[in-house]
N, C-alpha and C positions, 0 to 999 in steps of 0.2 A: 122534336125537341130542339130548342135553340142551342147553338154552340156557345158555351159560356166564355170561351177564350176570346170570342169575337164580340160578344154582347154582355159584358160583365154587369152593367147597370140593370139590364132587363132580368138577368138571372138573380140578382140581389132582390129584386121585387118578387120573383117567383118563390123565394125562400119562405115568405109568409103569405103568399097568395093562396086562394082556395083552388088548388090544382090537385090532381090525383096523387096518391102516395107514391106510386111508381115514378111519376114525373118529378116529384120533389126529391125522391131518392137520387135520381140521376143528376139533379142540380147540385145537391149537397156533395155528391161524389166529385163533381167538377170544380166547385169552389168552396171547399171545406173551411178555408180561412175567412170566408165571408159570413159564417154562421154567427148569429147574435143571440143573446138570451131569449129574445122573443120567439125564435125558431123552436126552442125547447118546449113551447106551449102547444106544439103540433101533436099529431096522432102518434100512437105507439110505433107505427112503421117509420114515421119521421124521426122519432127519437132513436130508433134502432139504427137508422142511417147515420145519425150524428155519432153514435157510439162507434160505428164501424169506420167512418171516414175522417172524423176529426181526431187525429192521433197526436197532434201538437196542440196542447190546451193552454191558451193564454189565461192569465190571472183573472181577466174580465169574465171568463166563462167558467171558472172553477166551481163556484157555488151551484150554477145551473147544471154543470156536468155531474156533480156529485149526486144530484137527484136521480140520475140514471141507475144508480145502485139499488133503487127501490122500485124499479119498473117491473111490470108483469111479464117481461120477456127474458128468458134465460140467455138468449143470444145477446141482448142489450147489456145485461149485467156482466156477462163474461168479458165483452169488449171494453166496457167502461172500467171495470176493475183493473184490467191490464193497463189501459192507457193512463188512468189516474196513478197507479203504482209507479209507472215509468216517469210521469211528468212531475210528480210531487213526492220525492223521497222522504221529506220530513213528515208526511202524513200517512206513510205506508201502514203503520200500526193501526191507525183509525180505520183505514179501508179494509184491512184484514179482519179486524174485530167486527165490522159491520156486515161482513159476508161469511163469517165462520160457520154458520149453520146451513148454508145453502148447498144443494147437491147439483141441481140442473137437469139436463136431459138424461136419456138412458145411458149415455156414455159418461155421465157424471162430469160434464164439461166444466162447471163452475168449481166443484169440489177439487178436481184434479189441478186446475189452474191455481186455486187457492193454496193447495199443498206445495206446488212448485214455487209460488211466490213466498210462502211462509218459510220454506227451506232456504230461499235466497235472500231473506231479510235478516241480516246478521244478528241483531239483538232481539229478535221477536221470539218469545216463548222458548227460551234456550233449553229449558228442562223438557220440552216436548219435541225437540228437533228429531230425535231418533224415532219417535212414534210417527211423526209426519212422514219421514222417509220410509218407514216400514209400511205405512198405509199406501203410499204411492207405489212402492215396489209390488205390494200385494195386488194392486189392480192390474198388473201385467200377467198375473197367473191364470192358468186354465180354469180357475173357479169362475171367471167372468167371461161375458160374451166378447167377441172380437172387437166390437166398437169401443168398449171400455179399455181393453188391452192395447189397442192401437193408440188411443189417446195417452195412455200411461207410458208406452214405449217412446212416444214422441217427446214427452216431457222429460223422461229419464235421459234420453239422448241429448236434449238441449242442456240438461244439467251436468252431463258428463258422468252419469252414475251407471257403472257397469259391474256391479258386484256379482258374485257367483250365482245368486238367486235370479238376478235380472238375466244373466246369460243362459241359465237353465230354462227360464221361461221363454226366452227368445228362440232357443233351439227347438223347444216344443212347438212354438208358434210356426216355425218353418215347415211343419208337417200338418198344418191346419187344413181343414176342408175348404175354407173360403180362399179362393185362389189369389185374390188381391191382398188379403192379410198375409197369406203364405209368402207371396212375392216380396212384400214389405219386409218381413222377417228375414228372408234369405238375403235380400239386398243389404240389410243392416248388418247381418253376420259377415257378409263378404267384406264390407268396409272395415268392420272391427278386426277382421282377421289380418288385415294389412298392418296392424300394429302388433309388434312382438309380444307386448304385455298380455294380449288377449288371445292370440292365435293358438297357443298350446291349450289353454283352458277350453276354448271353443271346440277344438279337435277332440279333446277328451270327452266332452259332453256329447258331441255328435256320435262318437264311437260307442258310448255307453247306452245309447237309446236305439 
């Protein structure tokens, strides 16, 4: 594969040339700022690469990029929703409305991202904010598999949400049979324990289990 830093013009040609999906993915990863509306007419894998690597969306690509929200790939929709939400704050409500019924993979990747974004959009569905938060917190509970729970904990952590229920679920997770998930929970508890506001609560929960 050509080095796009040394041969930009050749790589620009490759963006719409009949090459393999993997080769085109590598090109897009190297020159995401060279993507044009024509590149969106490529295969599902090509569009997936655009959603992943084109994170700064110029107005000239906005309409084409918005079509990614209707793709058949959950990975594409997840990345596109996040990048559109970041790039165009004025249209956040439209993007959330367009994806409000989607769940995604087994870890509920789209739904959990949607909840995190809905909670973070100040004026969106104000009367449902508590329900959105409760749903996201609920996905961190033992009721769900560790893939769902891991995704939930990551979003709750990024949002800075550590209520008693989240901490209770995290302590339970620190005793999980899956060693990677168990380690994740232990590491997160260790970091939170460095903060006086959480240390006492975490110790209480650990001693009661």
